[in-house]
C-alpha positions in Angstrom: -63.9 43.9 -6.0 -62.8 42.2 -2.8 -65.2 39.5 -1.8 -65.5 38.6 1.8 -68.1 37.0 4.0 -68.8 38.9 7.1 -71.3 39.2 9.9 -72.2 41.5 12.7 -70.3 39.2 15.0 -67.1 39.8 13.0 -67.5 43.5 13.6 -68.0 42.9 17.3 -64.9 40.6 17.5 -62.9 43.2 15.6 -63.9 45.9 18.1 -62.8 43.6 21.0 -59.5 42.5 19.6 -56.8 44.1 17.5 -57.4 43.7 13.7 -54.7 41.6 12.0 -54.2 39.1 9.3 -54.4 35.4 10.1 -51.4 33.9 11.8 -50.8 30.7 9.9 -48.1 28.2 10.7 -47.1 24.6 11.3 -46.5 22.9 14.7 -45.7 19.4 15.7 -48.1 17.4 17.9 -46.7 16.6 21.3 -45.1 13.1 21.3 -45.8 12.6 17.6 -44.0 12.8 14.3 -47.2 14.4 12.8 -47.9 18.1 12.7 -50.8 20.5 12.3 -51.5 23.8 10.6 -52.9 26.5 12.8 -55.0 29.4 11.6 -55.6 32.1 14.1 -57.3 35.4 13.2 -58.9 36.9 10.1 -58.3 35.2 6.8 -57.0 37.8 4.3 -55.9 38.0 0.7 -52.8 35.8 0.2 -53.6 33.4 3.1 -54.8 30.8 0.7 -51.4 30.7 -1.0 -49.6 30.8 2.3 -51.6 27.7 3.5 -51.0 25.9 0.2 -47.3 26.6 0.4 -47.1 25.3 4.0 -48.8 22.0 3.1 -47.5 21.5 -0.4 -44.6 19.1 0.4 -45.2 18.5 4.1 -46.4 14.9 4.5 -46.5 15.2 8.3 -49.4 17.6 8.3 -52.6 15.7 9.4 -54.8 18.4 10.9 -55.9 22.1 10.8 -56.7 23.9 14.1 -58.9 26.9 13.7 -59.7 30.0 15.7 -60.9 32.7 13.3 -63.9 35.0 12.6 -63.6 34.3 8.9 -62.5 36.6 6.1 -61.6 36.4 2.4 -63.9 34.2 0.4 -61.4 33.3 -2.3 -58.6 32.5 0.2 -60.9 30.6 2.5 -62.2 28.4 -0.3 -58.6 27.6 -1.4 -57.9 26.4 2.2 -61.2 24.5 2.5 -60.6 22.7 -0.8 -57.1 21.7 0.2 -58.3 20.5 3.6 -60.8 18.3 1.7 -58.4 17.1 -0.9 -55.6 16.2 1.6 -58.1 14.7 4.0 -56.9 16.7 7.0 -59.0 16.6 10.1 -60.2 19.9 11.6 -60.5 21.1 15.1 -62.0 24.1 16.9 -61.1 23.6 20.6 -62.6 24.6 23.9 -63.9 28.3 23.9 -62.5 29.0 20.4 -64.5 30.8 17.7 -64.8 29.7 14.1 -67.2 31.7 11.9 -68.0 32.3 8.2 -65.1 31.1 6.1 -63.5 29.4 9.1 -66.6 27.3 9.5 -66.5 26.3 5.9 -62.9 25.2 6.4 -63.9 23.3 9.5 -66.7 21.4 7.8 -64.3 20.4 5.0 -62.3 18.2 7.5 -62.2 14.5 6.9 -63.0 14.2 10.7 -64.3 17.2 12.6 -63.7 18.0 16.3 -65.2 20.7 18.4 -64.8 21.7 22.1 -67.4 22.6 24.7 -68.5 26.3 24.4 -67.0 26.4 20.9 -68.8 28.8 18.5 -69.0 27.5 15.0 -71.2 29.8 12.9 -72.4 29.8 9.3 -74.3 32.3 7.1 -74.8 33.2 3.5 -72.1 34.9 1.4 -71.8 38.6 0.9 -69.6 40.8 -1.1 -68.2 44.1 0.1 -66.2 47.0 -1.3 -65.0 50.4 -0.3 -67.1 53.4 -1.5 -66.5 57.1 -1.4 -69.0 58.9 0.8 -67.8 62.3 -0.1 -65.8 64.9 1.8 -62.9 62.5 2.0 -64.9 59.8 3.9 -64.9 56.2 2.8 -67.4 53.5 3.8 -68.1 49.8 3.1 -70.9 48.7 0.8 -72.2 45.2 1.2 -74.7 43.0 -0.6 -75.6 39.3 -1.1 -73.0 37.4 -3.1 -75.2 34.8 -5.0 -72.4 33.3 -7.0 -70.5 32.7 -3.7 -73.6 31.0 -2.3 -73.8 28.7 -5.3 -70.1 27.8 -5.1 -70.3 27.1 -1.4 -73.5 25.0 -1.9 -71.7 23.0 -4.6 -68.7 22.5 -2.3 -70.9 21.2 0.6 -72.4 18.8 -1.9 -68.9 17.5 -2.7 -68.4 17.0 1.0 -71.4 14.7 1.1 -73.6 17.0 3.1 -77.3 16.3 2.7 -79.8 18.9 1.4 -81.1 19.9 4.8 -77.5 20.6 6.0 -76.7 22.6 2.9 -79.8 24.7 3.3 -79.2 25.3 7.0 -75.5 26.3 6.6 -76.3 28.7 3.8 -79.7 30.1 4.8 -78.8 32.6 7.5 -78.6 36.2 6.2 -75.0 37.5 5.8 -75.4 39.8 8.8 -76.6 37.0 11.1 -75.3 33.6 12.1 -76.5 30.0 12.3 -74.5 28.2 15.1 -73.9 24.5 15.2 -74.3 22.6 18.4 -74.5 18.9 19.2 -78.2 18.7 18.6 -78.1 20.5 15.3 -75.1 18.4 14.1 -77.2 15.3 14.8 -80.3 16.7 13.2 -78.4 17.7 10.0 -76.4 14.5 9.8 -73.0 16.3 10.1 -70.5 14.0 11.7 -68.3 15.7 14.3 -66.8 14.7 17.6 -67.0 16.6 20.9 -63.5 16.8 22.2 -62.2 17.9 25.6 -58.9 19.1 24.1 -57.9 22.6 25.2 
């Protein structure tokens, strides 16, 4: 069974832009020996391994830049755990979107940056799978993924988030979204820096 976390917004984004797997790669920072990994697009099966392979022996990687509606739970968690372990900082820049699994990766950063008008959204986990609807039609069935919620809550605890933050980031139903903003970050004790980088 393929486990993903999705939201109504993901469907809306998919309708507005072509569906494709995440574009994941490494670029150098301008005027620096250091580099960053970028993740653009939907995180799909295999992207966790792709990310792990990119950073495995690359000591120049210091950051992860994110612009993604989310995607695969397992692959997103692989990336988030590596971000935490390697102490990469994370950034969602001006006008970019970071939802669901992308937001979990963002909050795993040792330092977190966000731009003005950035949308960083969290919700509870869901699982989905393809079902046969008869007459050759297929559909998607979704339901709450309680084990996923438990794993994400435990991960947030490892990151040092307080109980109020863990509840807020996992409480929204899987077909809705809880957006962070400067006020909510302060209220929940989540350290992040507003950046003008574009």
